C-alpha positions in Angstrom: 1.9 -18.2 60.2 -0.3 -15.3 59.3 0.6 -11.7 58.8 -1.5 -8.6 58.2 -1.0 -6.0 55.4 -3.1 -3.0 56.5 -4.0 -0.1 54.3 -5.7 3.3 54.9 -9.3 2.0 55.0 -9.7 1.9 58.8 -7.8 5.2 59.1 -10.3 6.9 56.8 -13.1 5.6 59.1 -11.3 7.0 62.1 -10.4 10.4 60.7 -12.1 13.4 62.2 -11.7 15.0 58.8 -12.3 13.4 55.4 -9.4 12.2 53.4 -10.2 14.6 50.6 -10.2 17.5 53.1 -6.6 16.5 54.1 -5.5 16.4 50.5 -7.2 19.8 49.9 -5.2 21.3 52.8 -2.0 19.8 51.3 -2.9 21.3 47.9 -3.6 24.8 49.4 -0.3 24.7 51.2 1.5 24.6 47.9 -0.6 26.9 45.8 -2.5 24.0 44.2 -6.1 25.3 44.6 -6.8 24.5 40.9 -5.9 20.8 41.6 -8.6 20.3 44.2 -11.5 19.4 41.7 -9.5 16.4 40.4 -8.3 15.0 43.7 -10.7 12.1 43.9 -9.8 10.7 40.5 -6.0 11.1 40.7 -3.7 8.6 42.5 -2.0 10.1 45.5 1.5 9.5 44.0 0.6 11.4 40.9 -1.0 14.2 42.9 2.2 14.6 44.9 4.3 14.5 41.7 2.2 17.3 40.3 2.7 19.4 43.5 6.4 19.0 43.3 6.6 19.6 39.5 4.8 22.9 39.9 7.0 24.2 42.7 9.8 26.8 42.1 12.1 24.7 44.4 14.4 22.0 43.2 12.7 18.6 43.0 14.4 17.2 46.2 13.5 20.3 48.2 9.9 20.4 46.9 9.4 16.7 47.6 10.8 17.1 51.2 8.5 20.1 51.9 5.4 18.2 50.6 6.3 15.2 52.8 6.9 17.2 55.9 3.5 19.0 55.5 1.7 15.7 54.7 3.2 14.1 57.8 1.9 17.0 59.9 -1.6 16.5 58.6 -1.6 12.8 59.3 -0.6 13.0 63.0 -4.2 13.8 64.0 -5.7 10.3 63.6 -7.4 8.6 66.6 -7.9 4.8 66.7 -11.3 3.1 66.5 -12.4 -0.4 67.6 -11.6 -1.9 64.2 -7.9 -1.1 64.6 -7.7 -3.1 67.8 -10.0 -5.9 66.7 -8.1 -6.7 63.5 -4.5 -5.9 64.6 -4.9 -8.0 67.8 -5.1 -11.1 65.6 -1.5 -10.8 64.4 2.0 -10.5 65.8 3.4 -9.2 62.5 1.7 -6.2 61.0 2.8 -4.6 57.7 1.2 -1.3 56.9 1.3 1.3 54.1 0.1 3.9 56.6 2.7 6.5 57.7 1.1 7.3 61.1 1.6 5.4 64.4 -2.0 4.7 65.2 -1.5 0.9 65.4 1.4 1.3 67.8 -0.5 3.6 70.0 -3.4 1.1 70.3 -1.1 -1.5 71.8 1.6 0.5 73.6 0.4 4.1 73.9 3.4 6.4 73.6 5.8 3.6 74.6 6.3 2.2 71.1 9.8 2.4 69.7 11.7 1.9 66.5 13.6 -1.4 66.3 15.0 -1.1 62.8 17.0 -4.2 61.8 19.4 -2.0 59.6 19.9 1.7 59.1 17.8 3.3 56.4 16.9 6.9 55.5 14.9 6.8 52.2 13.6 3.3 51.9 11.9 0.9 54.3 13.0 -2.7 53.9 14.0 -2.9 57.6 11.8 -0.2 59.2 10.3 -2.1 62.1 8.6 -0.7 65.2 7.8 -2.6 68.3 4.6 -2.0 70.3 4.2 -4.5 73.1 4.2 -7.9 71.5 3.5 -6.5 68.0 6.1 -6.0 65.3 4.8 -3.2 63.0 6.5 -2.7 59.7 5.9 0.7 58.0 6.5 -0.5 54.4 6.1 2.9 52.9 7.9 5.0 55.6 6.6 6.9 58.6 5.7 10.4 59.8 8.7 10.6 62.2 11.0 10.5 59.2 9.2 12.4 56.4 12.0 11.6 53.9 11.1 7.9 54.1 7.4 8.4 53.2 6.8 6.8 49.7 4.6 9.4 48.0 5.8 10.2 44.5 6.3 7.9 41.6 10.0 8.4 41.6 10.2 7.1 45.1 8.0 4.1 44.2 10.3 3.2 41.3 13.5 3.4 43.4 11.9 1.3 46.2 10.8 -1.4 43.7 14.4 -1.6 42.5 15.6 -2.0 46.0 13.0 -4.7 46.9 13.8 -6.6 43.7 17.5 -6.5 44.4 16.9 -7.8 47.9 14.7 -10.7 46.7 16.8 -11.8 43.7 20.3 -10.9 44.8 21.3 -8.6 47.7 21.4 -5.0 48.9 24.0 -3.0 50.7 23.6 -2.8 54.5 25.8 -0.5 56.4 27.5 -2.1 59.4 26.7 -5.6 58.4 29.7 -8.0 58.6 29.2 -9.1 55.0 28.3 -5.7 53.7 25.3 -7.0 51.8 22.2 -8.9 52.7 19.7 -10.8 50.5 16.3 -12.4 51.3 16.7 -15.7 53.2 13.4 -16.9 51.8 14.8 -17.1 48.3 17.2 -19.9 49.5 14.4 -21.7 51.4 15.2 -20.4 54.8 11.8 -20.0 56.4 13.1 -19.7 60.0 14.8 -16.4 59.4 13.7 -14.8 62.6 15.6 -17.5 64.5 18.8 -17.7 62.4 19.2 -14.3 60.8 19.9 -10.9 62.5 18.8 -8.9 59.5 15.6 -9.7 57.6 12.7 -7.8 56.1 8.9 -7.5 56.0 9.4 -8.7 52.4 10.3 -12.1 53.8 7.1 -12.4 55.8 5.2 -11.3 52.7 6.7 -14.1 50.6 6.5 -16.8 53.3 3.3 -16.3 55.3 -0.5 -16.3 54.8 -1.1 -12.7 54.1 -4.4 -10.9 54.9 -4.9 -7.6 53.0 -7.3 -5.2 54.7 -8.4 -1.6 53.9 -6.0 -1.3 50.9 -7.2 -0.2 47.6 -4.0 -1.4 45.8 -3.8 1.4 43.3 -1.8 0.4 40.3 0.8 3.0 41.1 1.8 0.8 44.1 4.2 -1.1 41.9 6.2 -2.5 44.8 3.2 -4.4 46.2 2.0 -5.6 42.9 5.5 -6.9 42.0 5.6 -8.8 45.3 2.2 -10.3 44.7 3.4 -11.4 41.3 6.7 -12.8 42.7 4.8 -14.7 45.4 2.5 -16.3 42.8 5.5 -17.4 40.7 7.4 -19.1 43.5 7.7 -22.8 42.9 6.3 -23.7 46.4 3.5 -21.7 47.9 3.9 -21.8 51.6 1.2 -19.2 52.3 -2.0 -17.9 50.6 -3.2 -14.3 50.2 -6.6 -13.1 51.2 -8.0 -9.7 50.1 -11.0 -8.5 52.0 -13.2 -6.3 49.7 -15.6 -4.3 51.9 -18.7 -2.7 50.3 -21.8 -1.1 51.6 -25.3 -2.8 51.5 -24.6 -4.8 48.3 -21.7 -6.9 47.1 -19.3 -4.9 45.0 -18.9 -5.6 41.4 -15.7 -7.0 39.9 -13.1 -4.3 39.4 -9.8 -4.2 37.5 -8.0 -4.6 40.8 -10.0 -7.7 42.0 -9.8 -9.2 38.5 -6.0 -9.0 38.5 -5.8 -10.3 42.1 -7.8 -13.4 41.2 -5.4 -14.0 38.3 -2.6 -13.9 40.8 -4.3 -16.6 42.9 -5.4 -14.2 45.6 -8.6 -15.1 47.5 -10.9 -12.1 47.1 -13.3 -12.2 50.0 -16.4 -10.0 49.6 -17.7 -8.3 52.8 -21.0 -6.5 52.9 -22.1 -4.2 55.8 -24.1 -1.2 56.6 -21.1 0.9 57.4 -17.4 0.6 56.7 -16.6 0.3 60.4 -19.0 -2.6 60.7 -17.5 -4.1 57.6 -14.0 -4.1 59.2 -15.4 -5.8 62.3 -16.8 -8.5 60.0 -13.4 -8.8 58.4 -11.9 -9.6 61.9 -14.3 -12.5 62.3 -13.5 -13.9 58.9 -9.7 -13.6 59.6 -10.2 -15.6 62.8 -11.8 -18.4 60.8 -9.0 -18.5 58.2 -6.3 -18.5 60.9 -8.1 -21.5 62.6 -8.4 -23.3 59.2 -4.8 -22.7 58.2 -2.9 -22.9 61.5 0.5 -23.3 59.8 2.3 -22.8 56.5 1.8 -25.1 53.5 4.6 -27.7 53.6 7.5 -27.7 51.1 8.2 -31.0 49.4 11.5 -32.5 50.6 14.4 -31.6 48.3 15.5 -35.2 47.9 12.2 -36.1 46.2 12.9 -33.6 43.5 16.4 -34.9 42.9 15.3 -38.5 43.0 12.6 -37.9 40.3 15.3 -36.5 38.0 18.2 -38.9 38.8 17.1 -42.0 36.9 16.6 -40.1 33.7 20.1 -38.6 33.9 21.6 -42.1 34.7 19.9 -43.7 31.8 20.9 -41.0 29.4 24.6 -41.3 30.4 24.5 -45.1 30.2 22.9 -44.9 26.7 25.6 -42.5 25.6 28.3 -44.8 26.8 27.1 -47.6 24.6 27.4 -45.7 21.4 30.6 -46.6 19.5 31.7 -45.3 16.1 33.7 -47.5 13.7 37.3 -46.4 13.0 38.0 -45.1 9.6 40.4 -47.3 7.6 43.6 -45.7 6.5 44.1 -45.4 2.8 47.2 -46.8 1.0 
């Protein structure tokens, strides 16, 4: 089973305007002209936090206003060949993008939200259906600006929710039990067949994951935590592939790729004359990986684990039973 985690890389290729131009428009809308020179070197989440902090509005109102304006600016993206070529290889697509470009490639305007549980601010269950594709907007979507993960405060709250879901449970309104936890943590890998509520997080932990067009800024603490948690799992059912596209020459090692390798991620260098051609090459490489790993890595049967421990326990108890202490003689 293979799933895609798609970042903003292909969208940047497709944009009629540059990414920095969009951020400049956002800055100007909130009297942030002096912030424009540092846009390229500042993480998006920190840039948004700065816009909110400088506003005369309350934090919540300022954050909402910034998200609404940003959503408006992102609705103008047209798809390119690389969108269709890469996304067509998967039935499950997770994306950090807020726009509906992927859905429109496969269903035009007929895509629809098929959320598995009601959410307003966070996006554990924010699924959309486009034809045969399930598209999970893991950082929110433009139709609901309040769900768009932009500021650091939102990232921190989201990580807490993800961690609770993976290690314990989260409240789900309308669910018979009131709370839901990750089925994968208990070894349930067939959650789409036997669970009515599950999350993109479960696909992430279970499947072979292909990461494309995602810079993985270190402020994206939710994704880094999941990569770390997937690495720490006792049985790895799926690998992670990170496709690192560069122009003309192979890119040097970066802090991001170095950390990814430490987390057992397969960093795949891709060299091309343009980024669009690079993403088309990525599609070919993904096809090969899917053919090479047609299924998940098997989990060792549970009884083998218990059998390997049982003799040691039995011997210990037997040895303890043979120890006898002499009775003390009574005096007088």
